[in-house]
Structure formats: C-alpha cells, structure tokens
PAZAPA-4460 file (N, C-alpha, C; in steps of 0.05 Angstrom, whole numbers, plus 32768, in hexadecimal, padded with zeros to 4 digits):
% residues 122
    n_x    n_y    n_z   ca_x   ca_y   ca_z    c_x    c_y    c_z   seq   type   mol
   85DC   829E   7EE5   85CF   8293   7EFD   85DB   82A0   7F15     1      M     A
   85CB   82A3   7F29   85D5   82B0   7F41   85E0   829B   7F55     2      D     A
   85EC   82A5   7F6A   85F8   8293   7F7E   85E3   8280   7F8A     3      E     A
   85CA   8287   7F8C   85B6   8277   7F98   85AA   8262   7F85     4      G     A
   85B5   825E   7F6E   85A9   824D   7F5A   85AC   822F   7F61     5      S     A
   85BF   8228   7F73   85C3   820D   7F7B   85D7   81FE   7F69     6      G     A
   85E2   820B   7F56   85F6   81FE   7F44   8611   81FE   7F51     7      W     A
   861E   81E7   7F54   863A   81E7   7F5C   864A   81F5   7F46     8      P     A
   865F   8203   7F4D   866F   8212   7F3B   8679   8202   7F23     9      T     A
   8683   81EA   7F29   868E   81D9   7F13   8679   81D1   7EFF    10      D     A
   8660   81CC   7F08   864B   81C4   7EF6   8641   81DB   7EE6    11      K     A
   863F   81F2   7EF2   8636   820A   7EE3   864B   8211   7ECE    12      L     A
   8664   820F   7ED5   867A   8213   7EC1   8678   81FF   7EAB    13      T     A
   8672   81E6   7EB1   8670   81D2   7E9C   8659   81D9   7E89    14      A     A
   8642   81E1   7E93   862C   81E9   7E82   8633   8200   7E70    15      L     A
   8641   8214   7E7C   8649   822B   7E6C   865E   8224   7E56    16      R     A
   866D   820E   7E5B   8680   8205   7E48   8674   81F2   7E33    17      L     A
   865A   81ED   7E36   864C   81DC   7E23   864C   81BE   7E29    18      G     A
   8652   81B7   7E42   8654   819B   7E4A   8639   8191   7E54    19      K     A
   8632   8178   7E4D   8619   816B   7E55   861B   8162   7E72    20      R     A
   8605   8165   7E81   8603   815B   7E9D   85EA   8149   7E9F    21      L     A
   85EA   8137   7EB3   85D5   8124   7EB5   85D0   811E   7ED3    22      V     A
   85B8   8116   7ED9   85B2   810C   7EF4   859D   80F6   7EF2    23      T     A
   859F   80E3   7F05   858B   80CE   7F06   8574   80D7   7F17    24      E     A
   855C   80D2   7F0E   8543   80D9   7F1D   8532   80C0   7F21    25      V     A
   851E   80C3   7F31   850C   80AC   7F36   84FE   80A4   7F1C    26      L     A
   84FD   808A   7F18   84EF   807E   7F01   84D2   8078   7F08    27      A     A
   84C2   8072   7EF4   84A6   806C   7EF9   84A1   8051   7F06    28      S     A
   84B4   803F   7F02   84B1   8024   7F0E   84CD   801A   7F18    29      R     A
   84CD   8007   7F2A   84E6   7FFD   7F35   84F9   7FF0   7F20    30      P     A
   84ED   7FE6   7F0A   84FE   7FD9   7EF6   8508   7FEC   7EE0    31      D     A
   8503   8006   7EE5   850C   801B   7ED2   8520   802D   7EDF    32      R     A
   8530   803B   7ECF   8542   804F   7ED8   853E   8068   7EC7    33      R     A
   8541   807F   7ED4   853B   8098   7EC6   8551   80AD   7ECA    34      A     A
   8556   80BD   7EB6   856B   80D1   7EB7   8561   80EB   7EAA    35      F     A
   856A   8101   7EB4   8565   811B   7EA8   8581   8125   7E9F    36      V     A
   8582   812E   7E86   859B   8139   7E7D   8597   8155   7E72    37      D     A
   85AC   8165   7E75   85AD   8181   7E6B   85C2   8182   7E55    38      I     A
   85BA   8189   7E3D   85CD   818D   7E27   85CE   81AB   7E20    39      R     A
   85E5   81B8   7E25   85E7   81D4   7E1D   85E6   81D7   7DFE    40      P     A
   85DA   81EC   7DF6   85D8   81F2   7DD9   85F3   81F7   7DCE    41      E     A
   85F8   81ED   7DB6   8612   81F1   7DA9   860D   8203   7D91    42      Q     A
   861D   8218   7D8F   861B   822B   7D79   8634   822B   7D68    43      R     A
   8634   823A   7D53   864B   823B   7D41   8665   8242   7D4F    44      E     A
   8665   8256   7D61   867E   825B   7D70   8689   8244   7D80    45      P     A
   8676   8233   7D8A   867E   821B   7D99   868B   8207   7D87    46      D     A
   8680   8204   7D6F   868C   81F1   7D5C   86A8   81FA   7D53    47      V     A
   86AB   8213   7D4E   86C5   821E   7D47   86D9   821A   7D5D    48      R     A
   86D1   8220   7D76   86E3   821C   7D8D   86EB   81FE   7D8F    49      A     A
   86D7   81ED   7D8C   86DD   81D0   7D8E   86F1   81C7   7D78    50      Q     A
   86ED   81D2   7D60   8700   81CB   7D4A   871C   81D5   7D50    51      D     A
   871E   81EA   7D60   8738   81F5   7D68   8743   81E8   7D82    52      E     A
   8733   81D6   7D8E   873C   81C7   7DA5   8736   81D4   7DC0    53      G     A
   8723   81E5   7DC2   871C   81F1   7DDB   86FE   81F4   7DDE    54      W     A
   86F4   81FA   7DF6   86D7   81FD   7DFB   86D2   821A   7E01    55      A     A
   86BC   8224   7DF6   86B5   8240   7DF9   86A0   8242   7E10    56      R     A
   86A6   8254   7E23   8693   8259   7E38   867E   826D   7E2F    57      S     A
   8665   8268   7E37   864F   827A   7E2F   863A   8279   7E45    58      D     A
   8637   828F   7E54   8624   8291   7E6A   8607   8296   7E5F    59      A     A
   8604   8298   7E45   85EA   829F   7E39   85E0   8289   7E27    60      Y     A
   85EB   8271   7E29   85E2   825B   7E17   85C7   8250   7E21    61      R     A
   85B9   8243   7E0E   85A1   8235   7E14   85A6   8218   7E1A    62      G     A
   8591   8209   7E22   8594   81ED   7E2A   857D   81DD   7E21    63      F     A
   8582   81C3   7E1C   856E   81AF   7E16   856D   819C   7E2E    64      R     A
   8556   8197   7E3A   8553   8185   7E50   8542   816D   7E46    65      L     A
   854B   8155   7E4E   853B   813D   7E48   853B   812B   7E60    66      E     A
   8523   8120   7E64   851F   810C   7E7A   8518   80F2   7E6C    67      H     A
   852B   80DF   7E6E   8528   80C4   7E61   8525   80AF   7E76    68      W     A
   8516   809A   7E6F   8513   8083   7E81   851A   806A   7E71    69      E     A
   8528   8057   7E7E   8532   8040   7E71   852B   8026   7E80    70      Y     A
   852B   8010   7E72   8528   7FF6   7E7F   8542   7FF3   7E90    71      D     A
   853E   7FEE   7EAA   8555   7FED   7EBC   856A   7FD8   7EB5    72      G     A
   8561   7FC2   7EA9   8574   7FAD   7EA1   8585   7FB4   7E88    73      E     A
   857C   7FC8   7E79   858A   7FCF   7E60   859D   7FE7   7E63    74      R     A
   859C   7FF5   7E79   85AB   800E   7E7C   85C9   800A   7E77    75      V     A
   85D4   7FF4   7E7F   85F1   7FEF   7E7B   85F8   7FE1   7E62    76      E     A
   85E5   7FDC   7E50   85EB   7FCE   7E38   85EA   7FDF   7E1F    77      G     A
   85EF   7FD3   7E08   85EE   7FE1   7DEF   85D2   7FE7   7DE6    78      F     A
   85BF   7FD8   7DF0   85A3   7FDB   7DE7   8593   7FEB   7DFB    79      D     A
   859F   7FFE   7E08   8591   800E   7E1D   8579   801C   7E12    80      Y     A
   8578   8021   7DF8   8562   8031   7DEC   8549   8020   7DE7    81      D     A
   854B   8005   7DE9   8533   7FF5   7DE6   8522   7FF9   7DFF    82      I     A
   850A   8002   7DFA   84F7   8007   7E10   84FB   8022   7E1E    83      G     A
   850E   8032   7E13   8513   804D   7E1F   84FB   805F   7E18    84      A     A
   84F6   8072   7E2A   84DF   8084   7E26   84E8   80A0   7E2D    85      A     A
   84E3   80B3   7E1B   84E7   80CF   7E22   84CF   80D8   7E32    86      L     A
   84D3   80DF   7E4B   84BE   80E6   7E5D   84B6   8103   7E58    87      I     A
   84C9   8115   7E56   84C4   8131   7E50   84DE   813E   7E47    88      R     A
   84DA   8155   7E3A   84F1   8164   7E31   84EA   8182   7E31    89      S     A
   84FE   8193   7E32   84F9   81B0   7E33   8512   81BE   7E29    90      A     A
   850D   81D5   7E1E   8523   81E7   7E17   8524   81FE   7E2B    91      D     A
   853C   8205   7E34   8540   821C   7E45   8550   8231   7E36    92      A     A
   8546   8249   7E35   8553   825E   7E25   856D   8267   7E31    93      L     A
   8570   8265   7E4C   8588   826E   7E59   858A   8261   7E75    94      D     A
   859D   8268   7E85   85A2   825C   7E9F   858A   8260   7EB2    95      E     A
   857E   8278   7EB1   8567   827D   7EC2   8550   826B   7EBB    96      S     A
   854B   8268   7EA1   8535   8257   7E97   853B   823A   7E9E    97      D     A
   8554   8232   7E9E   855D   8217   7EA5   8554   8211   7EC2    98      L     A
   855A   8224   7ED4   8552   8221   7EF0   8534   821E   7EF3    99      T     A
   8525   822D   7EE4   8507   822C   7EE5   84FE   8210   7EDD   100      I     A
   8509   8206   7EC7   8501   81EB   7EBD   8508   81D6   7ED2   101      V     A
   8520   81D7   7EDD   8528   81C3   7EF0   8516   81C4   7F09   102      L     A
   850F   81DC   7F12   84FD   81DF   7F29   84E2   81D3   7F23   103      N     A
   84D8   81D7   7F0B   84BE   81CC   7F03   84BF   81AE   7F02   104      A     A
   84D6   81A3   7EFB   84D9   8186   7EF9   84E0   817A   7F14   105      W     A
   84E7   818A   7F28   84EE   8180   7F42   850A   8175   7F43   106      G     A
   851C   817F   7F33   8538   8175   7F32   854A   818B   7F3C   107      V     A
   855B   8184   7F4F   856E   8197   7F5B   8587   819B   7F49   108      R     A
   858F   81B3   7F44   85A8   81B7   7F35   85C0   81A9   7F40   109      P     A
   85C2   81A7   7F5B   85D8   819A   7F68   85DA   817C   7F64   110      G     A
   85C4   8170   7F59   85C4   8153   7F54   85D2   814B   7F3B   111      A     A
   85D7   815E   7F29   85E3   8157   7F0F   8601   8151   7F12   112      F     A
   8609   813D   7F01   8625   8135   7F00   862E   8134   7EE3   113      V     A
   8647   812F   7EDF   8651   812B   7EC4   8648   8110   7EBA   114      Y     A
   8643   810C   7EA1   8638   80F3   7E97   8649   80DA   7E9F   115      P     A
   8663   80DD   7E9F   8675   80C7   7EA6   8673   80BF   7EC3   116      W     A
   8667   80D0   7ED4   8663   80CA   7EF0   8647   80BF   7EF6   117      D     A
   8639   80B7   7EE0   861D   80AD   7EE3   861A   8093   7ED4   118      S     A
   8603   8086   7ED8   85FD   806E   7EC9   85EC   8074   7EB0   119      D     A
   85E9   808E   7EAA   85D9   8096   7E92   85E5   8088   7E7A   120      D     A
   85D4   8079   7E6B   85DE   806A   7E54   85E6   807A   7E3C   121      P     A
   85DD   8093   7E3B   85E3   80A3   7E23   85FD   80B1   7E26   122      R     A
***
C-alpha cells in the first residue's frame, strides 16, 4: 500500500502481521449495531511462526472482509449471534484490493481499530 492509502502505520503493520481489525458502521435500524472486520489470510508459514511464538509479517497476504449486523441489545452478551446477519463479505487478494473493497463499501481505512478497542462481539 502506498502512503496515500489512509492506513495508520500501526494498523497496516497489524494487518501484515496477520492481526484482525474491526470498525463499527451504520446499521440498518436504530435497534441494530453493525461491524466490518478484516481477517488477514493465515498460511502455513504463519502457523509455524505462531507455534514458535512469533508473528510473521507479510505485505502480500490476502484478506477476508465481513460486514455483520447484530441485535443491539445482544452485542454485549453471550447470545450475540441470535438475530445476527451477514450483510456482505468479500475476499481481497492483497492490500491494493483491500483498499478497493473498502472504498466500494464506503469504509475508511483510518476507522479500523483493534478488536479489543471495539464493541464487536466476535
């Protein structure tokens, strides 16, 4: 990704290290909450690195994007998946393709945070 991609350095590094990122987006109704998450593709070298206690950086990895919507009252509970709906999903072959998908979905790269900094139930 180039400098103009809109990715903060720490988030781009996290993606390259195989870490999941998430952002909250507008839901279809006021009683719902919606999130988009990016899951970097994990390959055999990543599994080996994890077994050895480290994370492997890869600027050429692919990504899985999913846009989920939940019942707003269930987001903080164990039953968050009741009434959940997968709104859309996409695979991005690389970082450039990831930016194209996010632009098509109207989601800014700078809006993504680490999962623990969000209310995403997954």
